[in-house]
SEZA-375423 format. One record per residue: residue in one letter; chain; x, y, z of N, C-alpha, C, O in turn. Coordinates in pm, 1 decimal. Layout:
N
BAGU type mol      n.X      n.Y      n.Z     ca.X     ca.Y     ca.Z      c.X      c.Y      c.Z      o.X      o.Y      o.Z
BAGU    a   A        X        Y        Z        X        Y        Z        X        Y        Z        X        Y        Z
...
END
This chain:
164
BAGU type mol      n.X      n.Y      n.Z     ca.X     ca.Y     ca.Z      c.X      c.Y      c.Z      o.X      o.Y      o.Z
BAGU    m   A  19492.6 -17061.5   5981.1  19294.7 -17050.1   6025.4  19302.3 -17039.3   6130.3  19257.6 -17148.8   6164.4
BAGU    r   A  19326.7 -16987.7   6222.4  19339.4 -16903.3   6384.4  19293.0 -16773.9   6347.1  19187.6 -16728.1   6391.2
BAGU    a   A  19380.7 -16702.0   6253.6  19337.7 -16538.8   6202.0  19225.4 -16551.0   6140.2  19150.0 -16455.3   6158.0
BAGU    s   A  19173.0 -16661.5   6051.4  19023.1 -16629.2   6030.1  18929.4 -16697.1   6088.4  18813.6 -16717.7   6052.2
BAGU    l   A  18979.1 -16726.6   6169.4  18828.1 -16757.0   6346.8  18759.5 -16675.9   6364.9  18636.9 -16664.8   6363.9
BAGU    p   A  18881.2 -16580.8   6392.1  18845.9 -16441.7   6487.7  18790.7 -16330.1   6421.5  18745.8 -16233.5   6483.1
BAGU    t   A  18793.1 -16344.3   6233.5  18764.4 -16282.9   6143.8  18608.1 -16303.1   6157.7  18520.9 -16229.3   6203.5
BAGU    l   A  18604.2 -16417.3   6107.1  18439.4 -16427.5   6121.1  18318.0 -16422.2   6200.9  18197.9 -16411.8   6176.1
BAGU    a   A  18412.0 -16436.1   6337.0  18313.9 -16422.7   6477.5  18268.2 -16262.4   6465.2  18162.9 -16201.0   6482.5
BAGU    a   A  18354.8 -16240.5   6440.1  18347.5 -16059.2   6428.2  18272.1 -16056.7   6278.9  18210.5 -15950.5   6288.8
BAGU    l   A  18262.3 -16072.7   6238.8  18224.1 -16017.2   6127.5  18123.3 -16066.3   6097.4  18074.9 -16027.7   5991.0
BAGU    s   A  18033.4 -16193.2   6193.3  17928.0 -16232.3   6253.2  17859.9 -16111.0   6389.7  17762.7 -16039.8   6415.0
BAGU    a   A  17943.6 -16138.5   6424.2  17950.8 -16013.2   6551.8  17823.8 -15966.5   6435.5  17720.9 -16011.0   6384.6
BAGU    i   A  17926.4 -15825.5   6435.2  17847.1 -15683.5   6333.6  17719.1 -15728.0   6231.4  17631.4 -15645.9   6204.5
BAGU    i   A  17717.0 -15861.0   6179.2  17570.2 -15837.5   6074.5  17464.5 -15910.1   6196.0  17344.9 -15887.6   6214.0
BAGU    l   A  17550.1 -15998.3   6265.3  17390.9 -15983.6   6423.8  17391.0 -15832.1   6501.3  17330.5 -15865.7   6603.1
BAGU    l   A  17406.8 -15751.5   6511.5  17357.4 -15602.9   6596.0  17381.4 -15562.1   6457.0  17271.2 -15507.4   6452.1
BAGU    g   A  17417.8 -15545.8   6367.5  17307.8 -15463.4   6282.3  17131.4 -15554.7   6270.8  17029.0 -15511.9   6324.1
BAGU    s   A  17139.9 -15660.3   6202.6  17000.4 -15684.9   6236.8  16927.9 -15700.4   6384.4  16818.3 -15750.8   6409.1
BAGU    c   A  17024.4 -15640.5   6475.5  16936.5 -15634.1   6565.7  16896.5 -15483.9   6546.5  16783.5 -15444.1   6574.9
BAGU    l   A  16990.8 -15405.7   6498.9  16869.8 -15255.5   6459.1  16766.2 -15261.5   6435.8  16701.6 -15180.0   6501.7
BAGU    k   A  16700.0 -15328.5   6361.5  16619.2 -15316.7   6256.0  16501.0 -15334.8   6387.3  16533.9 -15384.1   6495.2
BAGU    d   A  16333.1 -15277.2   6352.1  16276.1 -15197.8   6397.5  16200.6 -15354.7   6433.6  16188.0 -15443.5   6349.3
BAGU    t   A  16161.1 -15363.4   6558.0  16113.7 -15578.1   6587.1  15979.2 -15522.8   6510.2  16003.8 -15576.8   6402.4
BAGU    e   A  15924.2 -15492.4   6500.1  15803.5 -15489.4   6402.5  15797.1 -15500.4   6247.1  15728.5 -15542.8   6154.1
BAGU    e   A  15905.8 -15439.0   6276.6  15960.9 -15478.3   6134.1  15968.0 -15556.9   6025.8  15916.3 -15574.7   5915.5
BAGU    l   A  16088.7 -15615.9   6130.2  16139.2 -15711.5   6128.2  16040.0 -15881.9   6093.4  16041.1 -15949.3   5990.4
BAGU    a   A  15985.5 -15899.6   6187.6  15868.8 -15996.2   6208.6  15756.7 -15984.9   6098.7  15677.6 -16074.9   6070.5
BAGU    q   A  15764.0 -15823.0   6024.0  15624.4 -15865.5   5926.6  15730.7 -15921.2   5811.3  15677.9 -15996.1   5729.2
BAGU    d   A  15880.9 -15894.3   5791.9  15932.4 -15892.7   5691.9  16014.9 -16036.2   5681.1  16094.8 -16062.0   5591.0
BAGU    t   A  15975.3 -16135.7   5804.8  16010.8 -16248.9   5819.6  15851.2 -16336.1   5859.2  15842.5 -16440.6   5923.7
BAGU    g   A  15766.0 -16277.2   5814.4  15616.0 -16365.7   5875.7  15584.7 -16359.6   5929.8  15484.2 -16430.1   5939.3
BAGU    l   A  15612.6 -16286.2   6025.4  15531.6 -16403.8   6188.5  15446.0 -16291.0   6196.6  15344.5 -16322.8   6258.7
BAGU    l   A  15443.2 -16109.2   6140.4  15314.2 -16089.3   6118.8  15321.5 -16032.2   6034.0  15411.7 -15969.9   5978.0
BAGU    p   A  15148.5 -16063.5   6005.2  15137.5 -15934.7   5888.6  15136.0 -15818.6   5832.3  15087.4 -15735.8   5909.3
BAGU    s   A  15166.1 -15775.9   5736.2  15233.4 -15605.4   5645.7  15122.1 -15528.0   5670.0  15126.8 -15407.7   5644.2
BAGU    s   A  14972.9 -15603.7   5738.6  14848.7 -15488.6   5677.2  14859.7 -15502.1   5835.2  14901.6 -15603.1   5891.7
BAGU    c   A  14801.1 -15346.2   5921.1  14753.3 -15344.7   6039.0  14574.7 -15506.9   6074.8  14488.4 -15556.9   6002.6
BAGU    g   A  14598.1 -15514.2   6159.8  14476.2 -15588.4   6181.5  14394.8 -15650.3   6062.0  14425.0 -15651.3   5942.7
BAGU    s   A  14262.6 -15711.5   6136.6  14151.8 -15644.6   5982.1  14022.9 -15634.6   6034.1  14000.4 -15557.3   6127.2
BAGU    t   A  13878.3 -15749.3   5952.4  13848.8 -15657.1   5961.1  13749.0 -15700.1   6119.3  13741.2 -15818.9   6150.4
BAGU    g   A  13697.2 -15619.8   6184.8  13618.8 -15656.2   6309.8  13725.2 -15649.5   6377.1  13690.2 -15699.1   6484.2
BAGU    a   A  13911.7 -15600.9   6394.3  14009.7 -15596.9   6500.5  14073.0 -15510.9   6452.8  14176.2 -15559.0   6405.9
BAGU    r   A  14066.2 -15394.8   6437.3  14175.0 -15318.2   6334.9  14134.8 -15195.2   6421.1  14021.2 -15174.7   6463.9
BAGU    l   A  14262.5 -15102.3   6444.1  14287.0 -14939.8   6517.3  14402.8 -14907.3   6462.2  14504.6 -14944.3   6520.7
BAGU    q   A  14409.6 -14863.5   6390.8  14546.1 -14800.4   6347.6  14507.5 -14679.5   6284.4  14395.8 -14646.3   6244.6
BAGU    a   A  14673.2 -14585.4   6278.6  14647.8 -14467.1   6330.0  14813.4 -14371.5   6239.9  14913.6 -14423.7   6191.1
BAGU    t   A  14775.2 -14220.8   6251.5  14920.1 -14201.2   6244.1  14989.4 -14066.0   6343.8  14965.1 -13945.5   6336.5
BAGU    v   A  15073.7 -14133.8   6426.9  15059.4 -14038.0   6501.3  15216.3 -13898.1   6494.3  15321.5 -13918.6   6433.9
BAGU    g   A  15200.8 -13838.5   6530.7  15322.0 -13726.6   6454.8  15409.7 -13780.1   6336.2  15532.4 -13774.8   6327.0
BAGU    g   A  15325.2 -13829.3   6253.5  15370.5 -13837.3   6121.0  15433.6 -14014.0   6109.4  15502.5 -14062.0   6019.3
BAGU    s   A  15373.8 -14090.0   6250.0  15474.3 -14217.1   6235.7  15317.4 -14297.7   6232.8  15210.4 -14263.7   6283.2
BAGU    s   A  15356.4 -14421.8   6148.4  15224.3 -14506.8   6193.8  15263.8 -14594.6   6337.7  15372.0 -14616.4   6392.3
BAGU    y   A  15116.4 -14635.4   6372.8  15076.8 -14676.0   6542.5  14952.4 -14813.7   6492.1  14848.0 -14810.9   6426.9
BAGU    c   A  14989.1 -14866.0   6524.9  14857.4 -15017.9   6475.7  14852.7 -15045.2   6588.6  14939.9 -15016.5   6670.6
BAGU    a   A  14743.6 -15109.1   6612.5  14740.0 -15162.3   6745.4  14766.7 -15311.3   6728.7  14676.3 -15385.7   6766.9
BAGU    n   A  14859.7 -15358.1   6685.5  14919.0 -15523.5   6657.9  14964.2 -15611.8   6724.6  15000.5 -15724.3   6690.3
BAGU    g   A  14962.8 -15528.1   6895.3  14996.8 -15606.9   7053.8  14903.5 -15658.8   7087.8  14917.1 -15781.0   7082.2
BAGU    q   A  14771.9 -15615.0   7136.3  14636.4 -15606.8   7147.0  14505.0 -15508.7   7113.7  14514.2 -15404.7   7048.4
BAGU    l   A  14400.8 -15552.8   7161.7  14323.5 -15435.4   7068.3  14146.7 -15545.0   7154.5  14096.5 -15655.5   7133.9
BAGU    i   A  14111.9 -15411.2   7259.6  14019.0 -15485.7   7301.8  13890.5 -15407.2   7303.4  13928.9 -15293.0   7278.1
BAGU    a   A  13779.6 -15403.8   7316.4  13633.4 -15334.3   7260.2  13530.6 -15410.6   7328.7  13458.6 -15506.1   7299.6
BAGU    t   A  13554.4 -15309.3   7465.6  13401.5 -15343.5   7485.0  13307.0 -15224.8   7512.1  13331.3 -15105.9   7491.7
BAGU    g   A  13173.7 -15290.0   7571.1  13067.4 -15219.5   7490.4  12886.4 -15249.8   7635.6  12850.9 -15322.4   7728.5
BAGU    d   A  12835.7 -15124.4   7546.8  12710.8 -15178.3   7649.6  12565.8 -15180.1   7551.2  12460.3 -15234.4   7584.0
BAGU    g   A  12587.7 -15117.8   7443.6  12473.7 -15075.8   7310.8  12496.7 -14988.0   7329.3  12583.5 -14978.2   7242.6
BAGU    s   A  12495.7 -14869.3   7388.1  12505.7 -14749.9   7419.1  12694.4 -14634.2   7385.5  12717.3 -14521.0   7343.0
BAGU    s   A  12783.7 -14753.1   7436.7  12872.6 -14681.8   7430.4  12958.3 -14733.8   7411.9  12948.1 -14848.9   7454.4
BAGU    v   A  13110.5 -14700.6   7337.1  13232.5 -14822.9   7332.7  13331.9 -14798.9   7360.3  13367.3 -14688.8   7318.0
BAGU    l   A  13420.3 -14863.7   7429.0  13595.3 -14814.2   7449.7  13685.2 -14926.0   7379.3  13687.1 -15046.6   7403.9
BAGU    i   A  13769.1 -14844.5   7272.8  13883.7 -14897.8   7219.7  13968.5 -14897.2   7234.3  14034.0 -14809.2   7178.3
BAGU    t   A  14048.4 -15011.0   7335.9  14237.8 -15004.9   7385.3  14295.1 -15065.8   7262.9  14244.5 -15154.4   7194.1
BAGU    g   A  14430.6 -14992.9   7242.7  14471.3 -15063.4   7126.4  14622.2 -15026.6   7218.7  14649.2 -14927.5   7286.5
BAGU    i   A  14722.2 -15179.5   7181.6  14785.7 -15149.9   7246.5  14937.2 -15174.4   7118.2  14946.5 -15280.6   7056.6
BAGU    s   A  15007.1 -15096.7   7104.6  15099.7 -15169.8   6956.4  15236.7 -15288.3   6994.2  15300.7 -15267.2   7097.2
BAGU    l   A  15268.9 -15392.9   6917.6  15399.4 -15456.4   6955.3  15537.0 -15366.2   7048.5  15619.7 -15438.1   7104.5
BAGU    a   A  15552.3 -15218.2   7058.9  15633.1 -15130.2   7111.8  15647.0 -15088.4   7234.3  15743.0 -15040.2   7294.5
BAGU    g   A  15452.0 -15132.4   7288.6  15388.1 -15061.5   7354.2  15307.9 -14936.9   7402.9  15264.3 -14890.5   7508.3
BAGU    t   A  15310.3 -14917.9   7317.1  15237.3 -14776.8   7266.8  15029.2 -14799.2   7272.2  14948.7 -14876.8   7220.9
BAGU    t   A  15023.1 -14691.3   7356.6  14899.0 -14732.5   7370.5  14775.6 -14650.7   7338.2  14783.3 -14561.8   7423.1
BAGU    l   A  14654.4 -14624.0   7259.2  14562.0 -14552.6   7186.1  14458.5 -14569.2   7266.7  14456.3 -14692.0   7274.5
BAGU    i   A  14382.0 -14535.4   7324.1  14268.5 -14532.5   7343.8  14139.5 -14470.8   7311.5  14120.1 -14372.5   7383.0
BAGU    v   A  14094.2 -14482.0   7272.0  13872.7 -14441.0   7203.3  13828.8 -14478.8   7234.2  13826.2 -14601.6   7241.7
BAGU    q   A  13752.4 -14395.9   7280.8  13629.7 -14350.6   7397.6  13471.3 -14327.0   7320.3  13445.6 -14207.0   7310.1
BAGU    v   A  13384.1 -14400.8   7276.0  13287.5 -14370.4   7203.8  13129.8 -14341.4   7281.9  13042.0 -14427.2   7290.5
BAGU    d   A  13122.0 -14236.0   7321.3  12997.5 -14179.6   7394.9  12862.0 -14229.0   7318.4  12751.3 -14254.2   7366.0
BAGU    s   A  12909.9 -14234.3   7179.3  12716.0 -14235.8   7162.0  12735.8 -14287.0   6966.7  12805.7 -14254.7   6870.7
BAGU    l   A  12626.8 -14380.1   6998.0  12670.8 -14513.5   6858.0  12625.0 -14445.8   6727.1  12650.2 -14498.0   6618.5
BAGU    g   A  12529.6 -14280.8   6741.9  12474.7 -14269.1   6593.6  12560.7 -14204.0   6540.3  12634.6 -14116.8   6586.1
BAGU    t   A  12547.0 -14268.1   6391.0  12672.6 -14228.4   6258.8  12660.7 -14058.3   6254.0  12582.0 -13976.7   6301.9
BAGU    g   A  12742.5 -14053.4   6197.4  12809.9 -13918.1   6193.3  12875.2 -13825.4   6259.7  12901.3 -13863.9   6373.7
BAGU    i   A  12926.7 -13679.2   6227.2  13001.4 -13691.4   6329.2  12967.5 -13608.7   6452.4  12885.0 -13517.8   6461.6
BAGU    q   A  13040.5 -13654.5   6536.4  13072.2 -13613.7   6652.1  13207.6 -13534.3   6720.8  13322.2 -13541.6   6676.3
BAGU    a   A  13173.6 -13473.8   6814.5  13332.8 -13381.3   6869.1  13419.3 -13460.1   6960.4  13359.2 -13538.3   7034.0
BAGU    i   A  13482.8 -13457.7   6965.1  13637.0 -13531.5   7067.2  13669.2 -13392.7   7181.8  13740.8 -13295.5   7157.4
BAGU    t   A  13592.3 -13420.3   7309.4  13625.8 -13348.9   7370.3  13702.9 -13374.5   7476.8  13771.5 -13475.3   7459.9
BAGU    e   A  13719.3 -13315.2   7592.4  13766.8 -13407.2   7740.0  13674.8 -13408.8   7811.8  13685.3 -13422.5   7933.7
BAGU    a   A  13527.8 -13390.4   7727.9  13395.0 -13438.3   7864.3  13313.2 -13555.2   7771.4  13227.7 -13630.2   7818.3
BAGU    s   A  13367.9 -13554.3   7598.1  13335.4 -13717.7   7513.7  13375.5 -13767.7   7473.0  13494.7 -13737.6   7478.3
BAGU    n   A  13351.7 -13882.0   7395.4  13444.4 -13909.5   7276.3  13549.7 -13881.1   7328.0  13586.7 -13776.4   7274.8
BAGU    g   A  13649.6 -13925.9   7431.2  13740.4 -13956.2   7486.9  13892.1 -14006.6   7343.0  13891.1 -14092.5   7254.8
BAGU    l   A  13993.3 -13910.1   7381.3  14139.1 -14036.1   7241.4  14195.6 -13969.9   7354.0  14179.0 -13859.8   7406.4
BAGU    l   A  14303.7 -14119.9   7387.1  14437.4 -14027.4   7441.3  14512.1 -14192.4   7403.3  14468.9 -14300.1   7362.4
BAGU    y   A  14676.2 -14124.3   7453.0  14807.8 -14176.9   7347.5  14900.2 -14149.6   7410.6  14951.9 -14037.9   7407.0
BAGU    m   A  14954.0 -14275.8   7504.9  15027.2 -14268.8   7602.0  15179.2 -14343.5   7506.9  15172.1 -14436.7   7426.8
BAGU    e   A  15282.3 -14282.5   7540.0  15371.8 -14337.8   7481.7  15511.6 -14312.4   7563.7  15541.2 -14199.9   7604.1
BAGU    n   A  15606.0 -14442.8   7587.2  15746.3 -14360.6   7599.9  15706.5 -14367.3   7816.9  15794.2 -14387.6   7901.0
BAGU    g   A  15599.0 -14350.3   7839.0  15542.9 -14303.6   7964.9  15486.0 -14145.0   7976.8  15471.9 -14082.0   8081.5
BAGU    n   A  15464.3 -14109.6   7872.1  15369.2 -13982.3   7817.3  15243.5 -14048.6   7811.1  15205.5 -14162.8   7785.3
BAGU    t   A  15185.8 -13929.3   7846.4  15041.3 -13928.7   7798.6  15032.8 -13848.1   7740.7  15122.2 -13764.3   7753.1
BAGU    y   A  14912.2 -13818.4   7632.4  14865.9 -13746.4   7490.2  14675.8 -13677.4   7513.4  14602.2 -13768.7   7475.8
BAGU    v   A  14595.6 -13562.4   7557.0  14443.6 -13571.4   7615.7  14509.6 -13488.1   7497.7  14617.9 -13448.3   7454.9
BAGU    v   A  14367.6 -13487.9   7472.4  14268.5 -13318.6   7378.8  14237.9 -13217.0   7447.0  14142.7 -13219.1   7525.0
BAGU    q   A  14323.8 -13097.7   7426.1  14282.3 -13000.5   7468.7  14154.4 -12939.4   7465.7  14090.6 -12941.2   7360.4
BAGU    p   A  14088.1 -12861.5   7612.9  13960.3 -12815.8   7591.9  13944.2 -12739.1   7445.7  13867.9 -12788.9   7362.9
BAGU    s   A  14013.8 -12622.3   7415.7  14019.4 -12534.9   7295.2  14067.2 -12653.2   7165.2  14064.4 -12580.5   7065.9
BAGU    e   A  14081.9 -12703.5   7147.6  14133.0 -12767.4   7034.4  14054.3 -12965.8   7045.5  14084.0 -13078.6   7084.9
BAGU    p   A  13950.9 -12893.3   6982.7  13833.7 -13066.6   7001.4  13846.0 -13113.5   6883.2  13860.9 -13047.6   6780.2
BAGU    g   A  13838.7 -13260.4   6897.1  13854.8 -13339.7   6786.6  13792.6 -13374.4   6722.1  13689.0 -13386.5   6787.4
BAGU    v   A  13766.2 -13417.3   6587.6  13609.7 -13505.7   6509.3  13635.3 -13678.9   6524.8  13732.2 -13748.7   6494.9
BAGU    l   A  13548.2 -13700.5   6564.3  13491.9 -13861.9   6483.1  13362.0 -13845.4   6440.5  13255.9 -13796.1   6479.0
BAGU    t   A  13421.9 -13920.8   6321.7  13301.1 -13959.8   6204.3  13243.0 -14162.4   6204.0  13280.0 -14255.2   6132.0
BAGU    i   A  13168.4 -14158.4   6289.7  13100.7 -14328.2   6292.8  13008.6 -14302.1   6163.5  12913.3 -14232.0   6129.6
BAGU    t   A  13125.1 -14435.5   6093.5  13013.0 -14446.6   5934.1  12926.8 -14553.7   5959.8  12817.3 -14554.3   5903.4
BAGU    e   A  12977.7 -14702.5   6084.1  12836.8 -14753.9   6125.2  12923.3 -14818.0   6255.1  13037.9 -14834.9   6296.9
BAGU    a   A  12702.8 -14853.2   6304.9  12745.5 -14847.1   6423.2  12628.9 -14962.6   6487.7  12555.1 -14936.7   6582.7
BAGU    d   A  12630.9 -15074.5   6424.5  12515.6 -15175.1   6397.0  12562.4 -15311.2   6579.5  12642.4 -15402.5   6600.2
BAGU    t   A  12445.2 -15234.9   6667.1  12464.6 -15260.6   6802.4  12377.2 -15408.9   6780.1  12365.3 -15485.1   6876.0
BAGU    t   A  12332.8 -15434.1   6680.2  12274.6 -15633.7   6746.0  12456.0 -15645.3   6664.8  12562.6 -15683.3   6713.3
BAGU    a   A  12433.4 -15612.6   6578.3  12619.8 -15683.3   6570.1  12724.4 -15705.9   6627.5  12793.4 -15805.7   6648.3
BAGU    r   A  12731.3 -15537.5   6665.6  12806.5 -15471.5   6798.7  12912.0 -15463.1   6687.4  12965.0 -15571.6   6663.1
BAGU    i   A  12945.0 -15382.4   6630.8  13034.0 -15356.2   6482.3  12975.6 -15176.5   6436.3  12888.2 -15106.7   6385.0
BAGU    l   A  13135.7 -15183.9   6519.5  13176.5 -15053.4   6517.6  13265.5 -14969.9   6414.2  13382.8 -14987.0   6447.3
BAGU    k   A  13258.1 -14896.5   6315.8  13355.5 -14871.9   6223.1  13360.5 -14665.6   6194.0  13285.2 -14582.8   6142.7
BAGU    a   A  13441.0 -14664.5   6235.3  13463.3 -14426.5   6237.9  13605.8 -14433.4   6211.8  13687.5 -14525.0   6221.3
BAGU    s   A  13613.8 -14308.6   6175.4  13742.9 -14267.7   6188.7  13734.2 -14137.9   6277.9  13632.6 -14076.3   6310.4
BAGU    f   A  13875.8 -14109.6   6311.9  13889.4 -14004.1   6381.8  14029.8 -13910.1   6425.7  14127.3 -13983.6   6441.5
BAGU    s   A  14058.8 -13766.2   6448.0  14130.3 -13695.0   6415.9  14179.5 -13545.6   6502.6  14134.8 -13433.0   6480.5
BAGU    a   A  14269.1 -13578.5   6590.8  14247.3 -13482.9   6734.0  14384.5 -13389.1   6713.9  14434.1 -13396.2   6601.5
BAGU    n   A  14442.8 -13312.8   6798.7  14553.4 -13259.3   6829.9  14554.5 -13338.3   6963.0  14455.4 -13392.5   7011.8
BAGU    l   A  14634.7 -13338.2   6996.7  14677.2 -13437.2   7140.2  14773.8 -13355.0   7213.5  14867.3 -13324.5   7139.4
BAGU    r   A  14785.3 -13308.7   7330.6  14867.1 -13252.0   7361.2  14958.0 -13352.1   7493.4  14884.4 -13448.0   7516.5
BAGU    n   A  15050.1 -13358.9   7557.7  15140.1 -13352.3   7678.7  15147.1 -13229.7   7770.2  15218.8 -13137.0   7732.7
BAGU    e   A  15070.6 -13217.1   7903.7  15048.5 -13118.3   7998.0  15234.6 -13074.5   8025.5  15296.9 -12968.9   8015.2
BAGU    m   A  15271.7 -13208.7   8061.6  15390.3 -13197.8   8153.5  15500.3 -13145.8   8024.8  15478.5 -13025.9   8007.5
BAGU    s   A  15560.8 -13172.8   7972.4  15600.0 -13149.4   7889.3  15556.4 -13039.6   7748.1  15655.0 -13014.5   7678.8
BAGU    g   A  15405.8 -12964.5   7692.6  15410.8 -12875.8   7601.2  15401.4 -12941.1   7502.7  15367.4 -12881.8   7400.3
BAGU    i   A  15428.0 -13087.5   7496.9  15423.4 -13144.4   7335.2  15340.6 -13157.2   7292.4  15290.1 -13229.0   7378.6
BAGU    s   A  15253.7 -13146.9   7205.7  15103.7 -13240.4   7104.3  15184.5 -13250.4   7012.5  15281.3 -13183.9   6975.6
BAGU    r   A  15104.9 -13395.9   6958.2  15097.6 -13458.4   6808.9  14978.6 -13475.4   6819.1  14911.5 -13487.4   6921.6
BAGU    s   A  14941.9 -13477.4   6693.5  14862.2 -13475.9   6564.0  14822.7 -13683.7   6555.0  14897.7 -13779.8   6538.1
BAGU    v   A  14694.3 -13674.0   6573.1  14640.8 -13812.8   6531.8  14511.7 -13865.5   6472.8  14406.7 -13887.9   6533.0
BAGU    q   A  14538.1 -13881.1   6345.7  14404.5 -13913.0   6205.9  14453.3 -14069.5   6230.0  14557.6 -14133.7   6217.0
BAGU    g   A  14279.2 -14099.9   6284.5  14311.8 -14250.2   6293.2  14195.6 -14371.4   6204.9  14155.1 -14314.2   6103.7
BAGU    e   A  14159.2 -14457.5   6211.5  14050.7 -14548.8   6216.6  14048.0 -14698.8   6246.0  14125.9 -14784.5   6204.5
BAGU    l   A  13937.5 -14713.1   6329.6  13913.8 -14841.7   6382.1  13781.4 -14958.3   6307.1  13672.4 -14915.1   6269.7
BAGU    d   A  13804.9 -15044.8   6301.8  13685.5 -15076.9   6287.7  13706.8 -15243.9   6398.4  13790.0 -15334.3   6406.4
BAGU    v   A  13599.1 -15213.9   6453.8  13617.8 -15342.3   6536.5  13425.0 -15399.4   6562.6  13314.2 -15366.0   6520.6
BAGU    v   A  13479.6 -15492.5   6649.2  13297.0 -15607.4   6736.8  13335.8 -15588.8   6828.0  13441.7 -15648.7   6846.6
BAGU    w   A  13297.3 -15518.6   6922.1  13327.1 -15520.7   7052.3  13168.0 -15616.1   7138.0  13046.9 -15633.4   7124.6
BAGU    s   A  13306.8 -15658.1   7241.1  13177.8 -15762.7   7354.8  13114.2 -15668.1   7451.2  13135.2 -15547.3   7462.8
BAGU    d   A  13029.3 -15748.1   7521.1  12927.4 -15709.0   7618.2  13076.8 -15698.2   7733.8  13153.4 -15784.6   7776.4
BAGU    g   A  13065.3 -15498.2   7761.5  13069.0 -15499.5   7857.2  13027.6 -15518.1   8004.9  13105.7 -15493.3   8096.7
BAGU    e   A  12879.4 -15570.6   8027.6  12851.5 -15585.8   8173.6  12879.0 -15703.5   8224.7  12859.2 -15725.1   8344.2
END
């Protein structure tokens, strides 16, 4: 019986360690602690960053003043995506270093739009009375320190709070 107890303990430890290796977010979705979809209507910021899925499922804050909106999303892994919308007119707008900003932060690395490579922001709905903003965005972001670039394509559907 004594030989069985250490074997059982070792087997339990291996199973426990193997389950710890599973991505925390995926595990939370599998167990029902988190929904398998990203956000909900009026509270969604999701993207594909460098080929990987991003979801602002840790925290999502949208503040505006009726003419512009700042959306900050933080994933459970701690990565941050910030979208600055400078004009709430529907249609296509450029994302540049001077207007409609896009910033991605991961593991202490910051990725920003380059002057020579503007991105695209497409606003599909901007209701200043109900404070609803729906848009998609696409840009190539670059980390100035490492020179590494990340392609970002995403969408947002938020109800913003008054930032005054």
